[in-house]
C-alpha positions in Angstrom: -82.4 -7.3 -42.3 -84.7 -6.2 -39.5 -87.2 -8.8 -40.5 -84.6 -11.5 -40.5 -83.3 -10.5 -37.1 -86.9 -10.4 -35.6 -87.5 -13.9 -37.1 -84.3 -15.2 -35.6 -85.4 -13.8 -32.2 -88.7 -15.7 -32.4 -87.2 -18.9 -33.7 -84.0 -19.1 -31.7 -84.5 -17.3 -28.4 -85.2 -19.7 -25.6 -87.8 -19.4 -22.8 -86.5 -21.3 -19.8 -88.7 -20.6 -16.8 -89.9 -22.1 -13.6 -93.3 -22.7 -15.1 -93.7 -26.4 -16.0 -93.6 -27.0 -19.7 -96.4 -28.9 -21.5 -94.1 -32.0 -21.6 -93.4 -31.8 -17.9 -97.1 -31.4 -17.1 -97.9 -34.5 -19.2 -95.3 -36.4 -17.1 -96.7 -35.2 -13.8 -98.7 -37.6 -11.7 -100.8 -34.9 -10.0 -104.3 -36.1 -9.1 -106.1 -33.0 -10.5 -104.1 -31.8 -13.5 -107.1 -30.1 -15.2 -107.8 -28.0 -12.1 -104.3 -26.6 -11.8 -103.9 -22.8 -12.3 -100.8 -20.7 -12.5 -99.8 -19.1 -9.2 -96.7 -16.9 -8.7 -95.6 -16.1 -5.1 -92.6 -14.0 -5.9 -90.7 -13.1 -9.0 -89.5 -16.1 -10.9 -91.4 -18.5 -8.6 -94.3 -19.6 -10.8 -96.0 -22.9 -10.6 -99.3 -24.7 -11.2 -101.5 -25.1 -8.1 -104.9 -26.3 -6.9 -106.5 -26.1 -3.4 -109.6 -28.0 -2.5 -112.6 -25.5 -2.1 -113.8 -27.8 0.7 -110.7 -27.4 2.8 -111.1 -25.4 6.1 -108.6 -24.7 8.8 -110.8 -26.4 11.4 -110.0 -29.7 9.8 -106.3 -29.7 10.6 -103.9 -28.5 13.3 -100.8 -30.6 12.8 -98.6 -31.6 9.9 -96.7 -34.7 8.8 -93.7 -34.2 6.4 -92.6 -37.2 4.4 -89.0 -37.3 3.3 -88.8 -35.7 -0.1 -88.8 -38.5 -2.7 -86.9 -38.9 -6.0 -88.7 -40.8 -8.8 -86.5 -43.5 -10.3 -86.8 -42.0 -13.8 -85.4 -38.8 -12.5 -82.1 -40.6 -11.8 -81.7 -41.7 -15.4 -80.3 -38.4 -16.7 -76.6 -38.7 -17.5 -75.6 -35.2 -16.4 -77.6 -35.2 -13.2 -76.0 -37.9 -10.9 -78.4 -39.8 -8.6 -76.2 -38.9 -5.6 -76.8 -35.2 -6.3 -80.6 -35.8 -6.4 -80.4 -37.6 -3.1 -78.6 -34.7 -1.5 -81.2 -32.3 -2.9 -83.9 -34.5 -1.4 -82.2 -34.5 2.0 -81.7 -30.7 2.0 -85.3 -30.0 0.9 -86.6 -32.3 3.7 -84.4 -30.6 6.3 -85.4 -27.1 5.4 -89.1 -27.9 5.2 -89.0 -29.3 8.7 -87.2 -26.2 10.0 -89.4 -23.6 8.1 -92.8 -25.2 8.5 -92.1 -26.2 12.1 -92.1 -22.5 13.0 -95.8 -22.2 12.3 -97.4 -25.6 13.0 -96.7 -28.7 15.1 -94.9 -31.4 13.1 -95.9 -35.0 13.9 -94.3 -38.2 12.7 -97.4 -40.4 12.2 -100.9 -40.1 10.9 -103.7 -39.0 13.3 -106.9 -37.1 13.3 -106.6 -33.5 12.2 -103.1 -34.1 10.7 -102.3 -33.1 7.1 -99.5 -34.9 5.3 -97.1 -33.2 3.0 -95.6 -35.3 0.2 -93.0 -33.9 -2.1 -91.3 -35.7 -5.0 -88.6 -34.8 -7.6 -90.4 -36.5 -10.4 -88.3 -35.6 -13.4 -84.8 -34.2 -14.2 -83.7 -32.8 -17.5 -81.2 -30.5 -19.1 -81.6 -28.1 -22.0 -79.5 -25.5 -23.7 -79.2 -22.0 -22.3 -81.3 -19.3 -23.8 -79.7 -17.4 -26.7 -78.5 -14.0 -25.8 -79.4 -11.0 -28.0 -75.9 -10.8 -29.4 -76.2 -14.4 -30.5 -79.4 -13.7 -32.4 -77.6 -11.4 -34.8 -76.5 -13.3 -37.9 -72.8 -13.7 -36.9 -73.7 -14.4 -33.3 -76.4 -16.9 -34.3 -73.8 -18.8 -36.3 -71.5 -19.0 -33.2 -74.4 -20.1 -31.1 -75.5 -22.8 -33.5 -71.9 -24.1 -33.8 -71.7 -24.3 -30.0 -74.9 -26.3 -29.9 -73.7 -28.7 -32.6 -70.4 -29.2 -30.8 -72.1 -29.7 -27.5 -70.2 -26.8 -25.9 -73.1 -24.6 -25.2 -74.0 -24.0 -21.5 -76.9 -26.0 -20.3 -79.7 -25.5 -17.7 -80.8 -28.1 -15.3 -84.6 -28.5 -14.6 -86.0 -30.6 -11.7 -89.8 -31.0 -11.8 -91.1 -31.0 -8.2 -94.6 -32.1 -7.3 -96.1 -31.3 -3.9 -99.2 -32.8 -2.4 -101.0 -32.0 0.8 -103.1 -34.9 1.9 -105.3 -36.0 4.8 -102.9 -38.2 6.8 -105.6 -40.8 7.4 -107.9 -41.0 4.4 -105.3 -39.9 1.8 -107.7 -37.4 0.4 -105.9 -34.7 -1.7 -106.3 -31.3 -0.2 -103.9 -29.3 -2.4 -101.3 -29.8 -5.1 -98.5 -27.8 -6.7 -96.2 -28.5 -9.7 -93.2 -26.3 -10.1 -89.6 -26.4 -11.4 -86.3 -26.0 -9.7 -84.3 -24.3 -12.4 -80.5 -23.9 -12.4 -79.7 -21.7 -15.4 -76.4 -22.0 -17.3 -75.0 -24.3 -14.6 -73.3 -26.8 -16.9 -70.6 -25.8 -19.4 -71.4 -28.4 -22.0 -73.4 -31.6 -22.7 -70.9 -33.9 -20.8 -70.2 -32.0 -17.6 -71.7 -33.7 -14.5 -73.7 -31.6 -12.1 -72.2 -31.2 -8.6 -74.4 -30.6 -5.6 -72.4 -27.4 -4.5 -73.3 -25.9 -7.9 -77.1 -25.8 -7.0 -77.1 -25.8 -3.2 -78.0 -22.1 -3.0 -80.8 -22.6 -5.6 -82.1 -25.6 -3.6 -82.3 -23.5 -0.5 -84.1 -20.7 -2.3 -86.5 -23.2 -4.0 -87.7 -24.6 -0.7 -89.5 -21.3 -0.2 -91.7 -22.3 -3.1 -93.0 -25.2 -1.1 -93.3 -23.2 2.1 -95.3 -20.6 0.3 -97.5 -23.3 -1.2 -98.4 -24.5 2.3 -99.0 -20.9 3.6 -101.2 -20.1 0.6 -103.1 -23.3 1.2 -103.8 -22.3 4.8 -104.9 -18.9 3.6 -107.3 -20.4 1.1 -108.6 -22.7 3.9 -109.2 -19.7 6.2 -111.2 -18.1 3.4 -113.3 -21.3 3.0 -113.9 -21.3 6.8 -115.3 -17.7 6.9 -119.1 -17.6 6.5 -120.3 -16.1 3.2 -123.0 -13.5 3.3 -125.5 -13.3 0.6 -126.8 -10.1 -0.9 
């Protein structure tokens, strides 16, 4: 019996996380996918990131922030209305301006020594909630499987978010991050439509993922600026 239960744990327990899945990574249009490495800023805020080793703080002193985009394919998910994604985009844009403007001058056009932040919601998807331990037991597993077949199991919403920091004039990629805005158990079944108010708080929290991305990029640029001593 113990072996059966352990096997069910392995086979049935889910693993929803904010780390992009292999499928999501394959969908990503990041310029340097093979150079990305896992970076976690805080608990449950894990993503894949790359910062150019040639970037130094002397190169940039202002920042452009493009409106957060939504890829057309992200709007083709039945349970995630396009209008909700548009509101997420507007909210992310607003908070990024507010938060990043506290530490650097924000400009509205390209110019020398200006970096450019581009963020896009490139993919939306839903998946079933992770099985709870009580559902991995034989009787509970039967209930969980029945819910899945009937479409009544709670569902997670995942938004793949890609962030790029570019040179505002040349378009050279300076840093990139791929992460997931994850709303767990937010939908009650496979037909309920997502409402913006259901994820507003999660959107506000997720913005810090992008803010930390910029701050870590500045930190890496400062390290690249310091002279290295040999010996």
